[in-house]
C-alpha positions as YAML, in Angstrom:
chain: A
units: angstrom
residues:
- id: 1
  name: MET
  ca: [67.88, -36.56, 57.21]
- id: 2
  name: ARG
  ca: [69.07, -34.36, 54.35]
- id: 3
  name: ARG
  ca: [69.48, -37.44, 52.19]
- id: 4
  name: LEU
  ca: [65.84, -38.31, 52.82]
- id: 5
  name: LEU
  ca: [64.45, -34.94, 51.70]
- id: 6
  name: PRO
  ca: [64.73, -35.47, 47.91]
- id: 7
  name: SER
  ca: [63.12, -38.88, 48.29]
- id: 8
  name: LEU
  ca: [60.31, -37.44, 50.41]
- id: 9
  name: VAL
  ca: [59.67, -34.70, 47.86]
- id: 10
  name: CYS
  ca: [59.50, -37.25, 45.05]
- id: 11
  name: LEU
  ca: [57.14, -39.40, 47.11]
- id: 12
  name: MET
  ca: [54.84, -36.46, 47.82]
- id: 13
  name: LEU
  ca: [54.71, -35.54, 44.14]
- id: 14
  name: ALA
  ca: [53.94, -39.12, 43.20]
- id: 15
  name: VAL
  ca: [51.09, -39.28, 45.74]
- id: 16
  name: ALA
  ca: [49.68, -36.00, 44.43]
- id: 17
  name: ALA
  ca: [49.82, -37.33, 40.88]
- id: 18
  name: CYS
  ca: [48.06, -40.54, 41.87]
- id: 19
  name: GLY
  ca: [45.34, -38.50, 43.53]
- id: 20
  name: GLY
  ca: [44.16, -37.27, 40.14]
- id: 21
  name: ASN
  ca: [42.68, -33.92, 39.20]
- id: 22
  name: PRO
  ca: [39.60, -33.15, 41.31]
- id: 23
  name: GLY
  ca: [38.48, -30.61, 38.75]
- id: 24
  name: GLY
  ca: [38.21, -32.96, 35.77]
- id: 25
  name: SER
  ca: [40.26, -35.27, 33.57]
- id: 26
  name: GLY
  ca: [43.02, -32.81, 32.62]
- id: 27
  name: GLY
  ca: [46.36, -33.72, 31.01]
- id: 28
  name: ASP
  ca: [46.57, -35.72, 27.81]
- id: 29
  name: GLY
  ca: [44.16, -38.45, 28.87]
- id: 30
  name: PRO
  ca: [40.55, -38.77, 27.70]
- id: 31
  name: ILE
  ca: [38.08, -35.92, 28.09]
- id: 32
  name: LYS
  ca: [35.52, -37.27, 30.53]
- id: 33
  name: VAL
  ca: [31.84, -36.43, 30.13]
- id: 34
  name: GLY
  ca: [29.44, -37.34, 32.91]
- id: 35
  name: LEU
  ca: [26.07, -38.80, 31.92]
- id: 36
  name: ILE
  ca: [23.40, -39.15, 34.62]
- id: 37
  name: ILE
  ca: [20.20, -40.72, 33.33]
- id: 38
  name: SER
  ca: [17.38, -43.03, 34.36]
- id: 39
  name: LEU
  ca: [18.39, -46.62, 33.59]
- id: 40
  name: THR
  ca: [15.99, -48.05, 36.18]
- id: 41
  name: GLY
  ca: [12.67, -46.77, 37.50]
- id: 42
  name: ASN
  ca: [9.72, -45.13, 35.74]
- id: 43
  name: TYR
  ca: [11.83, -43.13, 33.27]
- id: 44
  name: THR
  ca: [14.00, -46.05, 32.12]
- id: 45
  name: PRO
  ca: [12.54, -45.95, 28.58]
- id: 46
  name: LEU
  ca: [13.49, -42.28, 28.27]
- id: 47
  name: GLY
  ca: [16.95, -42.58, 29.80]
- id: 48
  name: SER
  ca: [17.91, -45.62, 27.74]
- id: 49
  name: GLU
  ca: [17.27, -43.70, 24.51]
- id: 50
  name: ASP
  ca: [19.31, -40.72, 25.70]
- id: 51
  name: LYS
  ca: [22.16, -43.10, 26.55]
- id: 52
  name: LYS
  ca: [22.12, -44.67, 23.09]
- id: 53
  name: ALA
  ca: [22.21, -41.26, 21.43]
- id: 54
  name: VAL
  ca: [25.04, -39.88, 23.58]
- id: 55
  name: GLU
  ca: [27.05, -43.04, 23.00]
- id: 56
  name: LEU
  ca: [26.54, -42.63, 19.25]
- id: 57
  name: ALA
  ca: [27.75, -39.03, 19.38]
- id: 58
  name: VAL
  ca: [30.85, -40.08, 21.34]
- id: 59
  name: GLU
  ca: [31.59, -42.88, 18.86]
- id: 60
  name: GLN
  ca: [31.32, -40.44, 15.98]
- id: 61
  name: VAL
  ca: [33.55, -37.76, 17.51]
- id: 62
  name: ASN
  ca: [36.16, -40.33, 18.52]
- id: 63
  name: ALA
  ca: [36.14, -41.78, 15.01]
- id: 64
  name: GLN
  ca: [37.09, -38.28, 13.81]
- id: 65
  name: GLY
  ca: [40.04, -38.04, 16.19]
- id: 66
  name: GLY
  ca: [38.25, -36.92, 19.35]
- id: 67
  name: LEU
  ca: [38.42, -33.39, 20.76]
- id: 68
  name: LEU
  ca: [41.61, -31.36, 21.13]
- id: 69
  name: GLY
  ca: [43.54, -34.45, 20.08]
- id: 70
  name: ARG
  ca: [42.05, -36.49, 22.95]
- id: 71
  name: LYS
  ca: [39.42, -39.22, 23.05]
- id: 72
  name: VAL
  ca: [36.07, -38.58, 24.72]
- id: 73
  name: GLU
  ca: [35.04, -41.00, 27.46]
- id: 74
  name: LEU
  ca: [31.61, -41.32, 29.06]
- id: 75
  name: VAL
  ca: [31.20, -41.75, 32.81]
- id: 76
  name: THR
  ca: [27.61, -42.99, 33.17]
- id: 77
  name: ARG
  ca: [25.48, -43.28, 36.31]
- id: 78
  name: ASP
  ca: [21.84, -44.24, 36.95]
- id: 79
  name: ASP
  ca: [19.62, -41.83, 38.89]
- id: 80
  name: LYS
  ca: [17.00, -44.59, 39.22]
- id: 81
  name: THR
  ca: [14.29, -42.01, 38.38]
- id: 82
  name: ALA
  ca: [14.72, -40.52, 41.85]
- id: 83
  name: PRO
  ca: [16.03, -37.06, 42.77]
- id: 84
  name: ASP
  ca: [18.04, -38.30, 45.76]
- id: 85
  name: GLN
  ca: [19.74, -40.89, 43.57]
- id: 86
  name: GLY
  ca: [20.57, -38.17, 41.04]
- id: 87
  name: ILE
  ca: [22.43, -36.39, 43.83]
- id: 88
  name: VAL
  ca: [24.25, -39.60, 44.80]
- id: 89
  name: ALA
  ca: [25.25, -40.19, 41.17]
- id: 90
  name: TYR
  ca: [26.55, -36.65, 40.77]
- id: 91
  name: ASN
  ca: [28.62, -36.81, 43.94]
- id: 92
  name: GLN
  ca: [30.17, -40.09, 42.76]
- id: 93
  name: ILE
  ca: [31.54, -38.63, 39.52]
- id: 94
  name: LYS
  ca: [31.92, -34.88, 39.98]
- id: 95
  name: GLY
  ca: [35.63, -35.07, 40.74]
- id: 96
  name: GLU
  ca: [36.58, -36.89, 37.56]
- id: 97
  name: ILE
  ca: [34.46, -35.25, 34.84]
- id: 98
  name: ASP
  ca: [34.90, -32.14, 32.72]
- id: 99
  name: ALA
  ca: [31.19, -31.53, 32.05]
- id: 100
  name: LEU
  ca: [27.82, -33.14, 32.69]
- id: 101
  name: ILE
  ca: [24.85, -34.26, 30.56]
- id: 102
  name: GLY
  ca: [21.48, -35.27, 32.06]
- id: 103
  name: PRO
  ca: [19.21, -36.22, 33.84]
- id: 104
  name: VAL
  ca: [16.07, -36.70, 31.72]
- id: 105
  name: PHE
  ca: [13.72, -36.77, 34.76]
- id: 106
  name: SER
  ca: [12.91, -33.14, 35.58]
- id: 107
  name: ASN
  ca: [12.71, -33.75, 39.33]
- id: 108
  name: SER
  ca: [16.20, -35.29, 39.27]
- id: 109
  name: ALA
  ca: [17.55, -32.53, 37.06]
- id: 110
  name: LEU
  ca: [16.30, -29.89, 39.49]
- id: 111
  name: ALA
  ca: [17.97, -31.75, 42.38]
- id: 112
  name: VAL
  ca: [21.35, -31.95, 40.63]
- id: 113
  name: GLU
  ca: [21.27, -28.39, 39.29]
- id: 114
  name: PRO
  ca: [22.32, -26.49, 42.44]
- id: 115
  name: LEU
  ca: [25.23, -28.88, 42.99]
- id: 116
  name: ALA
  ca: [26.53, -28.38, 39.45]
- id: 117
  name: GLN
  ca: [26.17, -24.62, 39.81]
- id: 118
  name: ARG
  ca: [28.02, -24.67, 43.14]
- id: 119
  name: ASP
  ca: [30.87, -26.70, 41.62]
- id: 120
  name: LYS
  ca: [30.96, -24.57, 38.43]
- id: 121
  name: MET
  ca: [30.30, -27.71, 36.39]
- id: 122
  name: PRO
  ca: [29.11, -27.10, 32.79]
- id: 123
  name: TYR
  ca: [25.78, -28.92, 32.79]
- id: 124
  name: LEU
  ca: [23.54, -29.66, 29.81]
- id: 125
  name: SER
  ca: [20.21, -30.87, 31.17]
- id: 126
  name: LEU
  ca: [18.05, -33.36, 29.27]
- id: 127
  name: ALA
  ca: [14.92, -32.24, 31.13]
- id: 128
  name: PRO
  ca: [12.61, -29.44, 29.90]
- id: 129
  name: ALA
  ca: [11.45, -27.94, 33.22]
- id: 130
  name: GLN
  ca: [11.35, -24.16, 33.10]
- id: 131
  name: GLU
  ca: [12.75, -23.60, 36.59]
- id: 132
  name: GLN
  ca: [16.20, -24.79, 35.52]
- id: 133
  name: VAL
  ca: [16.94, -21.64, 33.55]
- id: 134
  name: GLU
  ca: [14.52, -19.13, 35.05]
- id: 135
  name: PRO
  ca: [16.27, -17.42, 36.66]
- id: 136
  name: ILE
  ca: [19.57, -18.00, 34.83]
- id: 137
  name: LYS
  ca: [22.24, -20.04, 36.60]
- id: 138
  name: SER
  ca: [25.56, -19.46, 34.87]
- id: 139
  name: TYR
  ca: [26.62, -23.12, 34.46]
- id: 140
  name: ILE
  ca: [23.17, -24.65, 33.76]
- id: 141
  name: PHE
  ca: [21.91, -25.08, 30.18]
- id: 142
  name: VAL
  ca: [18.84, -26.94, 28.87]
- id: 143
  name: THR
  ca: [18.76, -29.04, 25.69]
- id: 144
  name: PRO
  ca: [15.07, -29.94, 25.11]
- id: 145
  name: ALA
  ca: [12.67, -27.15, 24.28]
- id: 146
  name: LEU
  ca: [11.24, -25.83, 27.55]
- id: 147
  name: SER
  ca: [7.79, -26.81, 28.76]
- id: 148
  name: SER
  ca: [6.63, -23.25, 28.09]
- id: 149
  name: MET
  ca: [7.67, -23.60, 24.45]
- id: 150
  name: TYR
  ca: [5.67, -26.80, 24.04]
- id: 151
  name: ALA
  ca: [2.71, -25.03, 25.66]
- id: 152
  name: GLU
  ca: [3.00, -22.03, 23.35]
- id: 153
  name: ARG
  ca: [3.44, -24.16, 20.23]
- id: 154
  name: TYR
  ca: [0.23, -26.04, 21.02]
- id: 155
  name: LEU
  ca: [-1.61, -22.79, 21.63]
- id: 156
  name: GLN
  ca: [-0.40, -21.49, 18.26]
- id: 157
  name: TYR
  ca: [-1.72, -24.63, 16.60]
- id: 158
  name: ILE
  ca: [-4.98, -24.54, 18.57]
- id: 159
  name: GLN
  ca: [-5.57, -20.95, 17.52]
- id: 160
  name: ALA
  ca: [-4.81, -21.79, 13.88]
- id: 161
  name: GLN
  ca: [-7.43, -24.57, 14.05]
- id: 162
  name: GLY
  ca: [-10.05, -22.11, 15.29]
- id: 163
  name: ILE
  ca: [-10.36, -23.84, 18.68]
- id: 164
  name: LYS
  ca: [-11.49, -21.50, 21.44]
- id: 165
  name: THR
  ca: [-11.99, -23.76, 24.47]
- id: 166
  name: ILE
  ca: [-9.80, -26.60, 25.75]
- id: 167
  name: ALA
  ca: [-9.35, -28.99, 28.65]
- id: 168
  name: VAL
  ca: [-5.91, -29.47, 30.24]
- id: 169
  name: ALA
  ca: [-4.79, -32.54, 32.22]
- id: 170
  name: TRP
  ca: [-1.48, -32.46, 34.06]
- id: 171
  name: ASP
  ca: [0.64, -34.64, 36.34]
- id: 172
  name: SER
  ca: [0.96, -32.82, 39.66]
- id: 173
  name: LYS
  ca: [4.03, -34.89, 40.62]
- id: 174
  name: SER
  ca: [6.08, -34.16, 37.50]
- id: 175
  name: ALA
  ca: [8.06, -30.91, 37.27]
- id: 176
  name: TYR
  ca: [7.83, -31.07, 33.45]
- id: 177
  name: SER
  ca: [4.05, -31.41, 33.54]
- id: 178
  name: VAL
  ca: [3.55, -28.80, 36.26]
- id: 179
  name: SER
  ca: [5.70, -26.32, 34.33]
- id: 180
  name: GLY
  ca: [3.86, -27.02, 31.08]
- id: 181
  name: HIS
  ca: [0.46, -26.61, 32.70]
- id: 182
  name: LYS
  ca: [1.48, -23.36, 34.39]
- id: 183
  name: SER
  ca: [2.72, -21.95, 31.07]
- id: 184
  name: MET
  ca: [-0.41, -23.01, 29.21]
- id: 185
  name: VAL
  ca: [-2.65, -21.30, 31.76]
- id: 186
  name: ALA
  ca: [-0.53, -18.12, 31.59]
- id: 187
  name: LEU
  ca: [-0.34, -18.04, 27.78]
- id: 188
  name: ALA
  ca: [-3.90, -19.10, 26.91]
- id: 189
  name: PRO
  ca: [-5.33, -15.52, 26.96]
- id: 190
  name: LYS
  ca: [-2.66, -14.41, 24.46]
- id: 191
  name: TYR
  ca: [-4.17, -16.86, 21.95]
- id: 192
  name: ASN
  ca: [-7.81, -16.19, 22.91]
- id: 193
  name: VAL
  ca: [-8.15, -19.69, 24.36]
- id: 194
  name: THR
  ca: [-10.29, -20.53, 27.42]
- id: 195
  name: ILE
  ca: [-9.49, -23.48, 29.67]
- id: 196
  name: ALA
  ca: [-12.82, -25.09, 30.56]
- id: 197
  name: VAL
  ca: [-11.42, -28.09, 32.47]
- id: 198
  name: ASP
  ca: [-8.21, -27.93, 34.50]
- id: 199
  name: GLU
  ca: [-7.57, -31.45, 35.77]
- id: 200
  name: PRO
  ca: [-4.56, -32.53, 37.87]
- id: 201
  name: TYR
  ca: [-3.68, -36.19, 38.33]
- id: 202
  name: GLU
  ca: [-0.77, -38.11, 39.86]
- id: 203
  name: THR
  ca: [1.87, -40.20, 38.07]
- id: 204
  name: THR
  ca: [0.54, -43.37, 39.70]
- id: 205
  name: ASN
  ca: [-3.03, -42.77, 38.47]
- id: 206
  name: SER
  ca: [-4.41, -45.77, 36.55]
- id: 207
  name: ASP
  ca: [-8.01, -44.68, 35.97]
- id: 208
  name: PHE
  ca: [-8.76, -41.57, 33.90]
- id: 209
  name: SER
  ca: [-12.50, -42.22, 33.42]
- id: 210
  name: ALA
  ca: [-13.56, -39.36, 35.73]
- id: 211
  name: MET
  ca: [-11.33, -36.96, 33.83]
- id: 212
  name: PHE
  ca: [-12.85, -37.97, 30.51]
- id: 213
  name: GLN
  ca: [-16.33, -37.53, 31.92]
- id: 214
  name: HIS
  ca: [-15.47, -34.01, 33.05]
- id: 215
  name: VAL
  ca: [-14.25, -33.22, 29.53]
- id: 216
  name: ARG
  ca: [-17.38, -34.77, 28.01]
- id: 217
  name: ASP
  ca: [-19.56, -32.59, 30.20]
- id: 218
  name: SER
  ca: [-17.68, -29.42, 29.25]
- id: 219
  name: ALA
  ca: [-17.47, -27.15, 26.20]
- id: 220
  name: ALA
  ca: [-13.86, -28.20, 25.53]
- id: 221
  name: GLU
  ca: [-13.00, -28.69, 21.86]
- id: 222
  name: ALA
  ca: [-9.67, -30.42, 22.61]
- id: 223
  name: LEU
  ca: [-7.96, -32.14, 25.55]
- id: 224
  name: VAL
  ca: [-4.26, -31.35, 26.07]
- id: 225
  name: PHE
  ca: [-2.60, -34.07, 28.14]
- id: 226
  name: TRP
  ca: [0.65, -33.30, 29.97]
- id: 227
  name: GLY
  ca: [2.46, -36.41, 31.18]
- id: 228
  name: SER
  ca: [5.54, -38.61, 30.78]
- id: 229
  name: GLY
  ca: [6.10, -42.33, 30.90]
- id: 230
  name: ALA
  ca: [3.29, -44.75, 31.76]
- id: 231
  name: PRO
  ca: [0.44, -42.20, 32.16]
- id: 232
  name: GLY
  ca: [0.76, -41.22, 28.49]
- id: 233
  name: VAL
  ca: [-0.03, -44.77, 27.36]
- id: 234
  name: THR
  ca: [-2.63, -45.50, 30.03]
- id: 235
  name: ALA
  ca: [-4.59, -42.30, 29.43]
- id: 236
  name: ALA
  ca: [-4.45, -42.59, 25.64]
- id: 237
  name: LYS
  ca: [-5.71, -46.19, 25.69]
- id: 238
  name: GLN
  ca: [-8.53, -45.31, 28.09]
- id: 239
  name: TYR
  ca: [-9.39, -42.29, 25.95]
- id: 240
  name: VAL
  ca: [-10.03, -44.59, 22.98]
- id: 241
  name: ALA
  ca: [-12.05, -47.01, 25.10]
- id: 242
  name: SER
  ca: [-14.13, -44.15, 26.56]
- id: 243
  name: GLY
  ca: [-15.49, -43.15, 23.17]
- id: 244
  name: LEU
  ca: [-14.75, -39.49, 23.92]
- id: 245
  name: LYS
  ca: [-14.91, -37.50, 20.67]
- id: 246
  name: THR
  ca: [-13.00, -34.44, 21.93]
- id: 247
  name: PRO
  ca: [-9.58, -34.62, 20.16]
- id: 248
  name: LEU
  ca: [-6.67, -35.70, 22.37]
- id: 249
  name: PHE
  ca: [-3.45, -33.66, 22.10]
- id: 250
  name: LEU
  ca: [-0.32, -35.26, 23.60]
- id: 251
  name: THR
  ca: [3.01, -33.58, 24.30]
- id: 252
  name: ALA
  ca: [6.47, -34.56, 23.08]
- id: 253
  name: SER
  ca: [6.98, -37.10, 25.88]
- id: 254
  name: GLN
  ca: [4.90, -39.44, 23.74]
- id: 255
  name: ALA
  ca: [6.93, -38.85, 20.54]
- id: 256
  name: SER
  ca: [8.55, -42.26, 20.69]
- id: 257
  name: LYS
  ca: [8.09, -45.90, 19.76]
- id: 258
  name: LEU
  ca: [7.83, -46.41, 23.51]
- id: 259
  name: TRP
  ca: [4.37, -44.84, 23.21]
- id: 260
  name: LEU
  ca: [3.56, -45.89, 19.64]
- id: 261
  name: GLU
  ca: [4.19, -49.62, 20.11]
- id: 262
  name: PRO
  ca: [1.93, -50.23, 23.11]
- id: 263
  name: MET
  ca: [-0.73, -48.01, 21.53]
- id: 264
  name: GLY
  ca: [-0.72, -49.88, 18.22]
- id: 265
  name: SER
  ca: [-3.52, -48.98, 15.82]
- id: 266
  name: ALA
  ca: [-5.33, -47.08, 18.59]
- id: 267
  name: ALA
  ca: [-2.81, -44.23, 18.12]
- id: 268
  name: GLU
  ca: [-3.93, -43.54, 14.55]
- id: 269
  name: GLY
  ca: [-5.09, -39.98, 14.08]
- id: 270
  name: MET
  ca: [-3.94, -38.74, 17.50]
- id: 271
  name: THR
  ca: [-2.07, -35.44, 17.74]
- id: 272
  name: VAL
  ca: [1.44, -35.54, 19.25]
- id: 273
  name: GLN
  ca: [4.11, -32.86, 19.52]
- id: 274
  name: SER
  ca: [7.79, -33.56, 18.91]
- id: 275
  name: ALA
  ca: [11.19, -32.01, 18.42]
- id: 276
  name: ILE
  ca: [11.92, -31.17, 14.81]
- id: 277
  name: GLY
  ca: [14.37, -34.07, 14.56]
- id: 278
  name: VAL
  ca: [11.62, -36.68, 14.99]
- id: 279
  name: VAL
  ca: [10.12, -35.60, 11.65]
- id: 280
  name: GLY
  ca: [13.36, -34.83, 9.86]
- id: 281
  name: GLU
  ca: [12.53, -36.98, 6.84]
- id: 282
  name: TYR
  ca: [9.71, -34.57, 5.91]
- id: 283
  name: LEU
  ca: [11.87, -31.43, 5.96]
- id: 284
  name: PRO
  ca: [13.24, -29.69, 2.86]
- id: 285
  name: ALA
  ca: [16.91, -30.28, 2.03]
- id: 286
  name: GLY
  ca: [19.37, -28.12, 3.93]
- id: 287
  name: LYS
  ca: [21.67, -27.94, 6.95]
- id: 288
  name: GLN
  ca: [18.94, -28.81, 9.47]
- id: 289
  name: LYS
  ca: [18.02, -32.00, 7.62]
- id: 290
  name: GLN
  ca: [21.69, -32.94, 7.17]
- id: 291
  name: VAL
  ca: [22.36, -32.71, 10.91]
- id: 292
  name: ILE
  ca: [19.27, -34.80, 11.67]
- id: 293
  name: GLU
  ca: [20.33, -37.47, 9.16]
- id: 294
  name: GLN
  ca: [23.85, -37.49, 10.62]
- id: 295
  name: MET
  ca: [22.22, -38.94, 13.72]
- id: 296
  name: ALA
  ca: [19.12, -40.69, 12.38]
- id: 297
  name: THR
  ca: [20.76, -42.90, 9.74]
- id: 298
  name: PRO
  ca: [23.35, -44.63, 11.97]
- id: 299
  name: TYR
  ca: [20.88, -44.75, 14.88]
- id: 300
  name: GLN
  ca: [18.35, -46.58, 12.71]
- id: 301
  name: GLN
  ca: [21.04, -48.95, 11.43]
- id: 302
  name: LYS
  ca: [22.28, -49.71, 14.93]
- id: 303
  name: HIS
  ca: [18.98, -50.06, 16.80]
- id: 304
  name: GLY
  ca: [16.45, -50.93, 14.10]
- id: 305
  name: TYR
  ca: [14.12, -47.96, 14.62]
- id: 306
  name: PRO
  ca: [14.23, -44.18, 14.17]
- id: 307
  name: PRO
  ca: [15.62, -42.06, 17.03]
- id: 308
  name: PRO
  ca: [12.75, -40.97, 19.29]
- id: 309
  name: GLN
  ca: [12.26, -37.65, 21.07]
- id: 310
  name: PHE
  ca: [14.61, -38.45, 23.94]
- id: 311
  name: ALA
  ca: [17.42, -39.55, 21.64]
- id: 312
  name: GLN
  ca: [17.22, -36.19, 19.86]
- id: 313
  name: ASP
  ca: [17.86, -34.48, 23.20]
- id: 314
  name: GLY
  ca: [20.87, -36.62, 24.11]
- id: 315
  name: TYR
  ca: [22.55, -36.24, 20.74]
- id: 316
  name: SER
  ca: [21.90, -32.48, 20.63]
- id: 317
  name: ALA
  ca: [23.41, -32.06, 24.11]
- id: 318
  name: SER
  ca: [26.51, -33.93, 22.96]
- id: 319
  name: LEU
  ca: [26.97, -31.76, 19.87]
- id: 320
  name: LEU
  ca: [26.60, -28.59, 21.94]
- id: 321
  name: LEU
  ca: [29.14, -29.74, 24.51]
- id: 322
  name: PHE
  ca: [31.66, -30.95, 21.92]
- id: 323
  name: GLU
  ca: [31.44, -27.65, 20.04]
- id: 324
  name: ALA
  ca: [31.89, -25.71, 23.29]
- id: 325
  name: ILE
  ca: [35.06, -27.65, 24.10]
- id: 326
  name: ARG
  ca: [36.37, -26.96, 20.59]
- id: 327
  name: LYS
  ca: [35.57, -23.26, 20.89]
- id: 328
  name: ALA
  ca: [37.14, -23.08, 24.34]
- id: 329
  name: ASN
  ca: [40.16, -25.05, 23.06]
- id: 330
  name: SER
  ca: [40.27, -26.35, 26.60]
- id: 331
  name: THR
  ca: [38.53, -28.49, 29.20]
- id: 332
  name: ASP
  ca: [38.68, -25.63, 31.67]
- id: 333
  name: LYS
  ca: [35.16, -25.47, 33.05]
- id: 334
  name: THR
  ca: [34.90, -21.68, 33.01]
- id: 335
  name: LYS
  ca: [36.05, -21.55, 29.38]
- id: 336
  name: ILE
  ca: [33.50, -24.24, 28.41]
- id: 337
  name: GLN
  ca: [30.75, -22.26, 30.17]
- id: 338
  name: GLN
  ca: [31.75, -19.09, 28.32]
- id: 339
  name: ALA
  ca: [31.80, -20.96, 25.00]
- id: 340
  name: LEU
  ca: [28.29, -22.29, 25.64]
- id: 341
  name: GLU
  ca: [27.02, -18.77, 26.32]
- id: 342
  name: SER
  ca: [28.12, -17.71, 22.82]
- id: 343
  name: MET
  ca: [26.86, -20.85, 21.07]
- id: 344
  name: ASP
  ca: [25.08, -20.77, 17.70]
- id: 345
  name: LEU
  ca: [24.70, -24.34, 16.47]
- id: 346
  name: ILE
  ca: [22.23, -26.42, 14.47]
- id: 347
  name: THR
  ca: [21.40, -29.74, 16.13]
- id: 348
  name: PRO
  ca: [18.65, -32.36, 15.68]
- id: 349
  name: ASN
  ca: [16.58, -30.30, 18.16]
- id: 350
  name: GLY
  ca: [16.96, -27.16, 16.04]
- id: 351
  name: ARG
  ca: [19.20, -24.14, 16.06]
- id: 352
  name: PHE
  ca: [20.55, -23.23, 19.49]
- id: 353
  name: ARG
  ca: [21.47, -19.65, 20.30]
- id: 354
  name: TYR
  ca: [22.57, -19.62, 23.90]
- id: 355
  name: SER
  ca: [23.53, -16.30, 25.45]
- id: 356
  name: PRO
  ca: [24.24, -14.92, 28.93]
- id: 357
  name: THR
  ca: [20.50, -14.17, 29.24]
- id: 358
  name: ASP
  ca: [19.16, -17.30, 27.48]
- id: 359
  name: HIS
  ca: [20.27, -20.77, 28.60]
- id: 360
  name: SER
  ca: [17.53, -22.65, 26.73]
- id: 361
  name: GLY
  ca: [18.67, -21.44, 23.32]
- id: 362
  name: LEU
  ca: [15.67, -22.71, 21.34]
- id: 363
  name: SER
  ca: [12.35, -21.18, 20.28]
- id: 364
  name: PRO
  ca: [8.90, -22.79, 19.79]
- id: 365
  name: GLU
  ca: [9.40, -22.67, 16.00]
- id: 366
  name: PHE
  ca: [11.53, -25.85, 16.21]
- id: 367
  name: ILE
  ca: [8.65, -27.89, 17.64]
- id: 368
  name: SER
  ca: [6.43, -29.92, 15.33]
- id: 369
  name: VAL
  ca: [2.75, -30.78, 15.81]
- id: 370
  name: ASN
  ca: [2.09, -34.17, 14.25]
- id: 371
  name: THR
  ca: [-0.62, -36.71, 13.63]
- id: 372
  name: VAL
  ca: [-0.06, -40.46, 13.79]
- id: 373
  name: LYS
  ca: [-0.39, -42.04, 10.34]
- id: 374
  name: ASN
  ca: [0.39, -45.70, 9.70]
- id: 375
  name: GLY
  ca: [2.34, -45.87, 12.94]
- id: 376
  name: LYS
  ca: [4.51, -42.82, 12.21]
- id: 377
  name: PHE
  ca: [4.60, -39.22, 13.38]
- id: 378
  name: VAL
  ca: [3.74, -37.02, 10.38]
- id: 379
  name: PRO
  ca: [3.70, -33.21, 10.58]
- id: 380
  name: THR
  ca: [0.29, -31.65, 10.20]
- id: 381
  name: GLU
  ca: [-0.18, -29.38, 7.22]
- id: 382
  name: TRP
  ca: [0.11, -26.38, 9.54]
- id: 383
  name: ALA
  ca: [3.33, -27.70, 11.11]
- id: 384
  name: MET
  ca: [4.88, -28.49, 7.73]
- id: 385
  name: GLU
  ca: [4.29, -24.94, 6.57]
- id: 386
  name: GLN
  ca: [5.73, -23.53, 9.81]
- id: 387
  name: LEU
  ca: [8.78, -25.82, 9.89]
- id: 388
  name: THR
  ca: [9.64, -25.11, 6.27]
- id: 389
  name: LYS
  ca: [9.74, -21.41, 7.03]
- id: 390
  name: THR
  ca: [11.85, -22.00, 10.13]
- id: 391
  name: VAL
  ca: [14.54, -24.19, 8.56]
- id: 392
  name: THR
  ca: [14.75, -21.95, 5.50]
- id: 393
  name: ALA
  ca: [15.30, -18.90, 7.69]
- id: 394
  name: SER
  ca: [17.84, -20.61, 9.99]
- id: 395
  name: GLY
  ca: [20.05, -21.79, 7.12]
...
């Protein structure tokens, strides 16, 4: 029996080693980053762009020697644009990853969030819903500008244009849209703006004629449309066909070729918000433009078109996570979380300043308000003036 003990001990150690590290990759192997995004379902166009951008960021960091002397490896899962599938995806990979990026679908992101917080998993969300970071959850960070920031930026622009009365349409089944609408209603008095038409719709809606008639019958001087995916194209096309003269303002979910291409020439002159990175070519020279070009140039070369809104989010999340791992000098999850809370980094989405009381890190000043000209998003004169001030001040 005594002779068997050393062998049994060795066997037990070997089994433990084969079992892996339930808390992440560990050791000298690759640093594993989880990526949960929509590769099927309604948000496939958004998720596929995030995936391309994160893959580019991983390629670039690995070409420079990786992080902490180790390669970075992506562990990707599809949430199928469904919150329950986001939970399934997370549970599949949580034991092997060091940190998590995604999902892009706000409803999925909100479903995954409590699990990541419970497991103390550093989590950089690609969804802009406000509820993710209000109140603060220590391990949850958001990469896109929040819905409230997009709402406030539009209200700043609306006020600058002398518009006093607006109509607001919003998708009652989308957490992003619901959050944006709620913020716009709350902030409108601050900018002396009255909401004359407040019109909910559902993601599956295919006929917006009644909505346009309500706007036509009102005193609204602009229509702000909150929506992602198919409704953004459907509503914009029907808007043109309706002959409605009230200007249509679309949010950053439409700042992509995925909206521009099906719209074609009908998009000309429409107003669309975007992250600063979408209009990087129009910015003055400096660090912000350099970081945008670091992504935009190889992305364009690889895919044949400029990186859209969603790609900006994925790449920015990657840069933030990589820098946090460098600062932590470790893949220890608590150290990564602490590094994120002291982050000050310029990304294609703008300058992030996370803190223990701010897990969104951005401000509305890094959002552009654009018009469509010759099939491209071009900053309005107002936005160009604002963005120039912002990037000059941020270095």
